[in-house]
N, C-alpha and C positions, 0 to 999 in steps of 0.2 A: 238196479236199485236192490236193496235187502228186502226180505219179507218183513212186514210190519210184526212187532212183537217178538222177534227173535231174541233169544237170550245172548246179550253181547258178552258175557263171561264164559260162555260155553267153548270147548276146544273145537278146532276147525277141522273139518273132513279132509284128509291129505288128497283124496280123489278129487275133491272140489278144487283145491289148489292147483293141482296138476292140470285139470281142465281149463281152469282160467288162465294159467300161464300159456298153455298150448294154443288158446283162443287168441290171446294178444300176439304171440309169436307168429301164428299163421296169417294174421293181418298185415304183417310186415314183410312177407316173401315176395310180394308183387308190388307194382306200383301202389302207394298208399297216400291217403289223405292224413297228414299229421295231427290235426285237431281231433279227427275221428279216433285215431290211435290213441291220443292221450286221454280221450273221454272214456274209451274202453279200458285203459289201465285204471282210471279212478273208479269205474263202475265195478270191475273185478276186484280191485283191492278192497273196496268197501264191502263187498260181499264176502270175500275170504276171511276178513278179519271180524265180520259181524259188527262193523263199526257204526258209530254215529256218522261219520264222514270220512271220506278220503278225498285230499285235494292235491293237485299237481301244481306246483309253483316254480316259476323260473325267475332268476336274476335277470334285470333288463340290461343288455349290453349297451344300450344307448345312454345310460346314465353316466355322470362324470365319476372319476375315481373316487371310492370311499362312501358313495351315497348308497349302494347295494340295495336298490328298491326290488321287492319282490312282486310278481304279478300272477294272479291265479289264472291258469289256463285250462283247467278241467276240474270239475268238483261233482262229487256224488254222495247222496246222503239218503237215509230212510226217512229223514224229517226235513222240514223247511230249514235251511241253514241259518245259523246265527246272523243277524243283520250286520254285525261287525265283521269285516274281512280280516280284521287285525289278529284274530286267533290263529289265522293261518299264514299270515305274512310277517310276523314278528316272533319273538321268543324262540322256541325250539326250530321252527321253519326257517327262520332267517339264520340261526346259528348253524344249522345242518347245511344249508345251502352255502354259507360262506366258508366253512371248514372243511366240508366233504366228509364230515363224520356223522354218525347216528346221533340223534338227540333224543332223550328219553326221560319222561317223568312217569314213574309207575303209578303214582297217586297224587293227584294235584291237591289233596287235602292235607298231604304230609307237611309237618312243620320242619322236617330234617332237610328238605330241599328248598333253598330260598332264592333260586334263580328265576329271573323273568317275573317280578312280582306283578307288574301291570298285567301282562298276558295271563297269568294265573287267576287273577281276579275275574278277567272278562271270560275266561274258559269256565270257571266254577259257576259264574253267573248264568252261563248258557247250560248248565247241568252236566258238565263233562267232568270225567275224573282221571282219564289216562290219555297220554299222547306218546306217539313215537314218530320222529320225522327221518325218513330214509334219504340219504343224500343222492342226488343225481349228479354224477361225475363225468365231466367232459374233458377229454384230452388231458389236461394238466391242472385243472381247477374245477372246483364245485360250480354248477351252473343251476342248481334248483334243488327241490326235494319233494317227496312224496310225504304228505302228513296225514296221519291216521289218528282221529280222535275217538275214544270210546266213552261210554256212559258209566262203565265200571272201572275200577282200578285195572291196570294193565295186567292181562292174564299171561303167565308164563308159557301157557299152551298155544298162545298166538304164533302164527307161522312167520316168524321174524325173517328168516331166510327168504321166504316168499316176497316180503316186503321190498327186500334189496333187490331180488330178481326184477320186480316190477320197475324199481328205480333204474337198474341197468338196462332193461328193455327200452325205457324212456330216453335214456342217453343214446342207445343204438339209433333209435329212430331219429333223434335230432341231429346226429352226426353221419347219417347215412349218405349225404352228398359226398361226391368225391371231387378231388381237385388238389392242386398243388399247394394251396394254403387252406389246410382243414380248419384252423382257428378261425379264418375269416368266413369260411363256409358255415360253420357252426354259429357264429354271431349272425350271419345273414339268416340262417334257418330259424334261429329262435325270434329275430326280429319279424320274420314272416309269420310265425306261429302266434305272435302277439297280435299281428294285424288281423290274421285269419280267425282267432278266436273272437275278437271284436265283430267281424263280420257275421260269424256264425250266430253269436248271441243276438244280434240285431235282427237277423232273418228268423230266428226262432221266435223272437218277441212278436214279429209281424204275423208269422204263422199262427201263434197262440191266439192273437187277437182276431184274425180272420176266420179261424176255425172254431173258436170258443175251446181252446184246448189249455191244459195247464202246461208248464214249461217242460216237463219231462216227456209229455205226450207229443208236444210240438217238436221237441229234439228228435224223438224217434221217426215222427212224420217227415221231418227234413231228410233223414237217412234214407227213408224208403223212397221219397220223391227223387232223390239224387239217383238212386239205384235205377229207378224207372226210367229217368231221363238219360241214364248211362253217363253220369258224371260223377265227381266226388262231391261231398257234403259242402266243402268249401265253394266248389264251382256253382253248385245250385243256390247257395246262399248269395254268391255274388249276383246270380241272375235274379234273385228275388229284389235285392237292392237296386238293380238296373231297372227292374219293372217298376218299383216305386218311383224312381226318378222320371221314368216316361209316363207313368199313369199315377200321379200322386194321390188322387182320390180313389183309385180302384186298380191297385196293381195285379189283382187277379186276372184282369183282361189279358194279361200277357201269357196266362196259363200255367204260372209258376206254383200255384197253389193245388195243382191237380196233376195227376200222372199223364203222360202223352196219349192222345188218341190212338187207339190201336186200329190198324188197317182192317178192312172188312176181309174176311176170309174168302179165298177164291171160290167161284162158283163152278161146281162140278156137274156138267150137264148129264141128264139121265139118259 
């Protein structure tokens, strides 16, 4: 998350951008958990752009031809996000995902640009002024986009190249599977991410309720618990859901809300 009160129109520190890209890249060099990588992309993109929000959206390969539904798989914001997901799943986001091209509105209040009128009204009602959607391009077609919204008109000093790098890293993470039919692998991976995102969101909500945390704190707690248990965030989220099925009234009995018990240190005789 970004720091509260940061000037969203300020130029971005190149070192911050380099560090953010390095952080996302380093998380992909070993076996990785896709929802966690996508959340990292959203968090770092939001921070680098000093944005209101950064959201990763993917086209659903399970939809029938021509329906082109978008799903939010990771989102980061300095604020509570607008209750309507439509600002991130229609307009520039959908256009960028479908065409594989950048979609930009420098100033949503400008009368010179008349595209996406319904989207623009919703975005302006949410207090937003600028948007850029960077395409996530997989193999031979667009598969999604990274949508950056700002509370000020789009600043020419924003690191636009970095936005596309984040989008390209997202595409690489999604297509990392190897096989003879990479298109099928990519569709299967996206389908798995959509399922994993739902599992993580459910587990984060359970953690938030059990521990009295807000959702950001709960998401961080899930990551730390997963690390402590030696599994991925998705793996531990599945364990939390399994515990809820086993102990509906008290899933914490399974130990999923706490780190594992540490073994007693060996006794060294004097």
